[in-house]
C-alpha positions in Angstrom: 112.2 46.4 128.9 110.2 47.6 126.0 111.1 51.0 124.6 108.3 52.8 122.7 109.0 55.6 120.3 106.4 57.8 118.8 106.9 58.3 115.1 105.0 61.3 113.6 104.3 61.3 109.9 102.9 64.5 108.4 100.6 63.6 105.5 98.4 66.0 103.6 96.6 66.2 100.3 98.3 68.4 97.7 95.4 69.8 95.7 97.5 71.2 92.9 99.6 68.0 92.3 96.6 65.7 93.2 98.8 63.5 95.5 99.1 62.7 99.1 102.4 64.0 100.5 103.9 62.2 103.5 107.1 63.1 105.3 108.5 62.6 108.8 111.3 64.2 110.9 111.4 61.0 112.9 112.0 58.8 109.9 114.9 60.1 107.8 114.4 59.7 104.1 110.6 59.3 104.3 109.1 61.2 101.4 106.3 59.8 99.3 103.6 61.2 97.0 101.0 58.6 96.0 97.7 59.6 94.4 95.3 57.7 96.7 95.0 57.2 100.5 95.2 53.4 99.9 98.5 53.8 98.0 99.8 56.1 100.8 99.0 53.6 103.5 100.6 50.8 101.5 103.8 52.8 100.8 104.1 53.8 104.5 103.7 50.2 105.5 106.6 49.3 103.3 108.9 52.3 103.7 108.7 53.1 107.4 110.0 49.7 108.7 112.8 49.6 106.1 113.9 53.2 106.8 113.9 52.6 110.6 116.3 49.7 110.1 118.4 51.5 107.5 118.8 54.6 109.6 119.6 52.4 112.6 116.6 53.7 114.6 115.7 50.0 115.0 118.8 47.9 115.5 119.4 45.0 113.1 122.8 43.3 113.2 122.1 40.6 110.6 119.4 40.0 107.9 117.4 37.7 110.2 117.3 40.3 112.9 116.3 43.0 110.4 113.3 40.9 109.3 112.3 40.4 113.0 112.6 44.1 113.7 110.4 45.0 110.7 107.8 42.4 111.6 107.6 43.9 115.1 106.9 47.3 113.7 104.2 46.3 111.1 101.3 45.4 113.4 101.5 48.8 115.2 101.9 50.6 111.9 98.9 48.8 110.4 96.7 49.9 113.3 97.8 53.5 113.0 97.3 53.6 109.2 93.9 52.1 109.4 92.9 54.9 111.8 94.3 57.4 109.3 92.4 55.7 106.4 89.1 55.9 108.3 89.6 59.6 109.2 90.3 60.6 105.6 87.0 59.3 104.3 
């Protein structure tokens, strides 16, 4: 059985600070403020899988399972971030 969770990330352009701000109630610890949309998507690709495992949202008993869990998340995350990237231009 495959369980699918929807992770919502709130990202917006902070005009005063000139950075993208991204946070999420679904991903504890996710806060990032890169200056470009490309940097934002890269940071989210790196941070979200790691935080999901660290917060035990995605189970990982040993390092090998942790890598497998992260690799399962990345393709879906990449598709979603590419949509965000297109919409921001």
